[in-house]
C-alpha positions in Angstrom: 0.0 0.0 0.0 1.3 3.5 -0.9 -0.2 6.6 0.6 0.5 10.1 -0.7 1.3 13.0 1.5 -0.5 15.7 -0.5 1.7 18.5 -1.6 -0.4 21.7 -1.6 1.1 24.4 -3.7 0.2 27.8 -2.3 2.4 30.2 -4.3 0.4 33.4 -4.8 -0.2 34.7 -8.3 1.0 38.2 -7.2 4.3 36.8 -6.0 4.7 34.7 -9.1 4.1 37.6 -11.5 6.1 40.0 -9.4 9.1 37.7 -9.5 8.7 37.3 -13.3 8.8 41.1 -13.6 11.9 41.3 -11.5 10.2 43.3 -8.8 9.8 42.7 -5.1 13.1 44.0 -3.9 16.2 41.9 -3.1 16.1 38.3 -2.3 18.4 35.8 -0.7 18.7 32.0 -0.8 16.6 31.9 2.3 13.7 33.9 0.9 10.4 31.9 0.2 8.0 34.0 -2.0 7.6 32.9 -5.6 10.6 30.6 -5.5 9.4 28.4 -2.7 9.2 24.8 -3.5 5.6 23.4 -3.7 5.2 21.2 -0.7 3.7 23.6 1.9 0.5 22.4 3.4 -2.6 24.6 3.6 -6.3 24.3 4.1 -7.3 26.8 1.5 -7.2 26.5 -2.3 -3.7 26.9 -3.6 -2.1 28.2 -6.8 1.1 27.3 -8.5 2.7 28.2 -11.8 3.7 25.7 -14.4 5.2 26.4 -17.8 4.4 30.1 -17.5 5.4 32.1 -20.6 5.7 35.8 -21.3 6.7 38.8 -19.1 3.6 40.1 -17.3 2.9 43.8 -16.9 2.5 45.7 -13.7 -1.3 45.4 -14.2 -0.9 41.7 -14.1 1.0 41.8 -10.8 -2.1 43.2 -9.1 -4.3 40.3 -10.4 -4.4 38.6 -7.0 -8.1 37.7 -7.4 -7.6 35.1 -10.0 -7.3 32.2 -7.6 -10.7 32.7 -5.9 -12.4 33.2 -9.2 -11.0 30.0 -10.6 -11.7 28.1 -7.4 -15.3 29.4 -7.5 -15.7 28.1 -11.1 -14.2 24.8 -10.2 -16.6 24.4 -7.2 -19.6 25.4 -9.3 -18.7 23.2 -12.3 -17.2 20.2 -10.6 -18.3 20.3 -7.0 -21.2 17.9 -7.4 -19.0 15.4 -9.3 -16.3 15.6 -6.5 -18.8 15.0 -3.8 -20.2 12.0 -5.6 -16.7 10.6 -6.2 -14.9 11.5 -3.0 -17.8 11.7 -0.5 -16.4 15.1 0.5 -15.4 18.4 -1.1 -11.8 19.4 -0.5 -10.6 22.8 -1.6 -9.4 22.9 -5.2 -5.9 23.6 -6.3 -5.2 26.0 -9.2 -2.3 25.5 -11.5 -1.4 28.3 -13.9 0.2 27.0 -17.1 0.4 30.1 -19.3 -0.5 33.8 -19.3 -0.4 36.7 -21.8 2.2 39.4 -21.6 -0.3 42.0 -20.5 -1.6 39.7 -17.7 -5.2 39.8 -19.1 -5.4 36.2 -20.1 -4.5 33.0 -18.2 -4.8 29.3 -19.0 -4.3 26.4 -16.7 -5.8 23.6 -14.8 -7.4 22.8 -11.5 -7.8 19.7 -9.4 -9.4 18.5 -6.2 -6.9 16.6 -4.0 -8.0 13.0 -3.4 -8.4 12.3 0.3 -5.8 9.8 1.6 -8.5 7.4 2.8 -9.7 6.7 -0.8 -8.3 3.7 -2.6 -7.5 3.7 -6.3 -9.1 7.1 -7.0 -8.1 9.4 -9.8 -8.6 13.2 -9.3 -11.4 15.3 -10.6 -9.8 17.9 -12.8 -10.6 20.7 -15.3 -8.8 23.0 -17.6 -9.7 26.6 -17.4 -9.3 29.8 -19.4 -9.7 33.3 -17.8 -9.9 36.8 -19.2 -9.6 39.8 -17.0 -12.1 42.7 -17.6 -13.1 45.8 -15.7 -15.5 43.7 -13.7 -12.9 41.1 -12.8 -11.9 37.7 -14.0 -14.2 35.8 -16.4 -13.4 32.1 -15.9 -14.7 29.2 -18.0 -14.0 25.4 -17.7 -13.2 23.1 -20.5 -16.0 21.6 -22.6 -18.3 24.6 -21.9 -19.6 27.0 -24.6 -18.0 29.9 -22.7 -14.6 28.1 -22.7 -14.8 27.7 -26.5 -15.7 31.4 -26.9 -12.8 32.5 -24.8 -10.5 30.0 -26.5 -11.3 31.6 -29.8 -10.3 35.1 -28.6 -7.3 34.3 -26.5 -3.8 35.2 -27.8 -1.6 32.5 -29.2 0.7 32.6 -26.2 -2.3 31.4 -24.1 -4.2 29.2 -26.5 -2.3 27.7 -29.5 -4.0 27.3 -32.8 -3.9 23.5 -32.7 -5.5 23.6 -29.2 -8.2 26.0 -30.4 -9.0 23.8 -33.3 -9.1 20.7 -31.0 -11.6 22.3 -28.6 -13.7 23.5 -31.6 -13.9 20.0 -32.9 -14.9 18.7 -29.4 -17.7 21.3 -29.3 -19.1 20.0 -32.6 -18.7 16.5 -31.3 -20.6 17.4 -28.2 -23.5 18.7 -30.2 -23.5 15.5 -32.2 -23.5 13.4 -29.0 -26.4 15.4 -27.6 -28.4 14.6 -30.8 -27.4 10.9 -30.8 -27.3 10.2 -27.0 -29.7 7.3 -27.4 -27.6 5.5 -30.0 -24.1 5.5 -28.5 -24.5 2.0 -27.1 -21.9 -0.6 -28.0 -20.4 1.3 -30.9 -16.7 1.7 -30.9 -15.4 4.8 -29.3 -12.4 5.2 -31.6 -10.1 4.4 -28.6 -7.4 1.8 -28.3 -6.6 0.1 -25.1 -3.7 1.9 -23.4 -0.9 -0.5 -24.4 0.9 -1.8 -27.5 -1.2 -2.6 -30.6 -1.3 -6.4 -30.9 1.5 -6.6 -28.4 1.9 -8.2 -25.0 -1.1 -9.7 -23.1 -2.5 -7.6 -20.2 -4.8 -8.2 -17.3 -7.6 -6.2 -15.8 -9.0 -5.7 -12.3 -12.4 -5.0 -13.7 -14.8 -2.1 -14.3 -15.4 0.3 -11.5 -16.1 4.0 -10.7 -13.6 6.8 -10.6 -13.2 6.2 -6.9 -14.2 2.5 -6.8 -17.9 2.4 -6.0 -18.8 5.8 -7.3 -21.1 6.0 -10.3 -20.9 5.8 -13.2 -18.4 3.1 -13.7 -16.0 5.0 -15.9 -12.7 3.4 -14.9 -10.8 0.2 -15.7 -7.6 -1.0 -14.0 -4.9 -2.6 -16.2 -1.9 -4.5 -15.0 0.8 -6.9 -16.4 1.9 -6.9 -20.0 5.1 -5.0 -20.6 4.0 -2.3 -18.2 4.3 0.5 -20.8 1.3 2.7 -21.0 0.4 4.4 -24.3 -2.1 7.0 -25.4 -5.4 5.5 -26.4 -5.8 7.9 -29.3 -4.1 11.0 -30.7 -4.8 14.2 -28.8 -3.4 16.9 -26.6 -1.9 16.0 -23.2 -2.3 18.0 -20.0 -0.7 17.4 -16.6 -2.2 18.0 -13.2 -0.7 17.8 -9.7 2.5 19.1 -11.2 4.2 19.6 -7.8 4.9 15.8 -7.8 7.6 14.0 -9.7 5.2 12.0 -11.8 2.0 14.1 -12.4 -1.5 12.9 -13.4 -1.9 12.9 -17.2 -5.1 13.3 -19.2 -5.3 13.3 -23.0 -8.0 15.4 -24.7 -9.1 13.8 -28.0 -10.7 15.3 -31.1 -13.6 12.8 -31.1 -15.1 14.2 -27.9 -13.6 11.8 -25.4 -10.9 12.4 -22.8 -8.9 9.6 -21.2 -7.1 9.8 -17.9 -3.9 8.0 -16.8 -3.2 7.7 -13.0 -0.4 6.0 -11.0 2.2 6.3 -13.8 5.9 6.6 -13.2 8.9 7.0 -15.4 7.1 9.5 -17.6 8.8 11.0 -20.6 9.2 14.8 -21.0 5.7 15.9 -22.1 4.7 19.5 -21.8 1.3 20.9 -21.1 -0.6 21.3 -24.4 1.7 18.9 -26.3 0.2 16.9 -29.1 0.6 13.2 -28.7 -0.1 10.4 -31.2 -2.0 7.3 -30.7 0.3 4.8 -29.1 2.7 7.4 -27.7 4.5 6.4 -24.5 3.1 8.1 -21.4 4.8 6.2 -18.6 5.0 2.9 -16.8 2.4 1.3 -14.4 3.0 2.1 -10.8 1.4 3.2 -7.6 2.2 6.9 -7.9 -0.2 9.3 -6.1 0.5 12.8 -7.3 -3.0 14.0 -6.4 -3.6 11.9 -3.3 -5.4 8.7 -2.3 -3.7 5.3 -1.9 -3.1 2.3 -4.2 -1.9 -1.3 -4.1 0.2 -3.0 -6.7 1.6 -1.5 -9.9 -1.3 -0.8 -12.4 -2.9 1.9 -14.5 -6.1 3.5 -13.4 -7.6 4.4 -16.8 -10.7 6.7 -16.9 -13.1 7.9 -19.6 -14.8 11.3 -19.7 -17.0 12.9 -22.3 -17.2 16.4 -23.9 -20.3 17.4 -22.1 -19.3 19.3 -19.0 -16.4 16.9 -18.4 -18.8 14.2 -17.2 -17.6 10.7 -16.3 -18.8 8.2 -19.0 -19.7 4.6 -18.1 -17.6 2.1 -20.1 -20.5 -0.5 -19.9 -21.4 -1.8 -23.4 -18.6 0.3 -25.0 -16.0 -1.1 -27.3 -12.5 -0.1 -26.6 -9.5 -1.6 -28.3 -11.6 -4.3 -29.9 -13.2 -5.5 -26.6 -16.7 -4.7 -25.5 -16.8 -3.9 -21.7 -19.5 -4.9 -19.3 -19.8 -3.9 -15.6 -20.8 -6.4 -12.9 -23.1 -6.0 -9.9 -20.2 -4.8 -7.8 -17.2 -2.5 -8.6 -14.1 -4.3 -9.8 -16.1 -7.0 -11.5 -17.5 -7.5 -15.0 -15.7 -8.6 -18.1 -14.4 -7.7 -21.6 -15.7 -9.7 -24.5 -14.4 -10.2 -28.1 -15.6 -12.7 -30.6 -17.1 -14.9 -27.9 -13.9 -14.8 -25.7 -14.3 -13.2 -22.3 -11.7 -11.9 -19.9 -13.1 -11.4 -16.4 -11.9 -9.2 -13.6 -8.6 -10.3 -12.1 -7.7 -12.3 -15.2 -5.1 -11.8 -17.9 -5.8 -12.2 -21.6 -6.3 -8.7 -23.1 -4.7 -7.8 -26.4 -5.1 -4.3 -27.9 -6.7 -4.5 -31.3 -6.7 -0.8 -31.9 -9.1 2.1 -32.0 -11.1 0.4 -34.8 -11.2 -3.0 -33.1 -8.9 -4.4 -35.8 -11.8 -4.2 -38.2 -9.5 -4.0 -41.2 -10.7 -5.6 -44.4 -10.4 -9.4 -44.0 -8.4 -11.1 -46.8 -11.2 -13.6 -47.2 -15.0 -13.8 -46.9 -18.0 -16.1 -47.2 -18.3 -19.7 -46.4 -15.1 -21.4 -45.3 -13.4 -18.1 -44.2 -12.4 -18.4 -40.5 -10.6 -15.9 -38.3 -8.5 -17.0 -35.3 -6.7 -14.8 -32.7 -4.2 -15.7 -30.0 -0.7 -14.9 -28.8 2.8 -16.4 -28.9 5.1 -15.8 -25.9 8.6 -16.4 -27.1 10.9 -18.2 -29.6 10.0 -21.9 -30.0 6.4 -21.5 -29.0 3.7 -22.8 -31.4 0.0 -22.7 -31.9 -2.3 -24.9 -33.9 -5.6 -24.1 -35.7 -8.3 -25.2 -35.6 -6.5 -27.4 -33.1 -3.8 -30.1 -32.8 -6.0 -32.7 -34.3 -6.6 -30.6 -37.5 -9.4 -31.0 -40.0 -10.4 -33.2 -42.9 -10.3 -31.6 -46.3 -11.8 -33.2 -49.4 -9.3 -31.6 -51.7 -8.9 -28.2 -53.4 -7.2 -24.9 -52.4 -6.3 -24.0 -48.9 -5.3 -20.4 -48.1 -4.1 -18.6 -45.0 -3.0 -15.1 -44.0 -1.1 -14.4 -40.7 -0.7 -10.9 -39.1 1.6 -10.9 -36.0 2.4 -8.2 -33.6 4.7 -5.5 -34.7 8.4 -6.5 -34.3 7.7 -10.3 -34.2 8.8 -13.0 -36.6 6.0 -15.5 -36.7 6.0 -18.3 -39.4 3.0 -20.1 -41.0 3.2 -23.8 -41.7 0.6 -26.2 -43.2 0.9 -29.8 -42.0 -0.7 -33.0 -43.4 -1.2 -36.0 -41.2 0.7 -39.1 -42.5 -1.1 -42.3 -41.3 1.9 -44.5 -42.1 4.3 -42.6 -39.7 1.8 -41.1 -37.4 3.5 -37.8 -37.9 2.5 -34.5 -39.4 4.4 -33.8 -42.7 5.2 -30.2 -43.6 3.6 -29.6 -47.0 3.7 -25.8 -47.3 5.2 -22.9 -45.4 5.6 -19.1 -45.4 8.5 -18.3 -43.2 9.9 -14.9 -44.1 11.6 -12.6 -41.6 8.5 -10.5 -40.9 5.3 -10.5 -38.8 3.1 -11.1 -41.8 2.8 -14.3 -43.8 0.5 -15.9 -46.3 0.3 -19.0 -48.4 -1.9 -20.8 -50.9 -1.7 -24.6 -51.4 -3.5 -27.0 -53.8 -4.2 -29.8 -51.4 -5.1 -33.5 -52.0 -7.8 -35.1 -49.8 -6.5 -35.7 -46.2 -6.2 -34.3 -42.7 -4.5 -30.9 -42.3 -3.7 -28.3 -39.7 -2.2 -24.8 -39.5 0.8 -24.3 -37.3 2.1 -21.0 -36.2 5.8 -20.9 -35.1 7.3 -18.2 -33.0 10.8 -17.6 -34.5 11.3 -14.4 -32.4 9.4 -11.8 -30.5 6.3 -11.9 -28.2 2.8 -10.8 -29.0 -0.6 -11.4 -30.4 -1.6 -12.6 -33.9 -4.6 -12.9 -36.2 -4.9 -15.8 -38.6 -7.5 -16.0 -41.4 -8.0 -19.3 -43.2 -10.1 -20.2 -46.2 -11.0 -23.7 -47.6 
């Protein structure tokens, strides 16, 4: 069990901007002020600067009322969600990421620290954009109409063009979702599982809420595999709880979904607002707790959110990475299903088939076209289809197509049973130095079977056969 001691950044915006202006008088190595390391505790909402750009003006130095304005927006926009998830309402923490040179515009994120008594809980967060007018700060949270309006007017130093375009796409997607809310069902979400495409086999601890029993069940725990966590779809990455070594990462996607990645360690250098591609490395499974809570055993706490007020989205009856997910009667139960195969909570057997569920055009169709999936776990391993005993074929053409995981060298062999020797004779093979093989063989009547040999590498495969 690993418990976090929450680090509550409480650097004031005035001190931050004053330091950036070079004001505030002389300082020494013992001064606190804007240079104090985040780690001080406090009962009130805190504010910290991250990736701040541009030299603020004197007017910006006086903008000490930003923090309460953002905190009020967070409480109004996310307070109910926090209470439902945490069972309490801690004060939010505000993290400034960028501001304009004149101090009129600020962009950043806010989060609600997770109480240390909550197990396996990811934080409730929100991005914000703020504009200062004569009447004070106008603050809007992500995935709101006002946020999109402000994003369209903010200077480039505060909101980049790619980010602006992303949030505009999400706004359109939100409109479409509102119109088709009754038809989302089991359709694919355009999201991969958060690990290598057709790579190592992972396990799951089941479907559950953001804080375990909280509703909806929008979270899935993943463990095992190679431990490397990857982005489920291309998007823009943002970090929260940045006072910790390994912050919480969420990726905002163009198709209206947002995915969260908690407990990661060994994260690469990813800046706030950086574009990431699908499958980009985000970190390694762990028990890191940058925003609080506690956890047991290295894993990824993966969460799903939608572009309608940042609401949690149930994964029940949703297809992710080629698997359709179903919740059970209790948290941390349920199963994932694909082509009749089920992987239940606390079981291994998940392979990522990509954001389209590996629904690429099959090389064959119609009667006699059969698809098999599986995995090979090292050199010398073998698999047989439709099984070791094979099948009887009356004669004609036998065809097969093999697609292995990237970086593997899997070979495809057709064997025919020899009743005189009691052995399987190799009658055709495709054994090039790649992960893809195919063969076509004019077969006489007899018993046949397909054999897959692992020459090198570890991962999943798909085999189509036609007879």
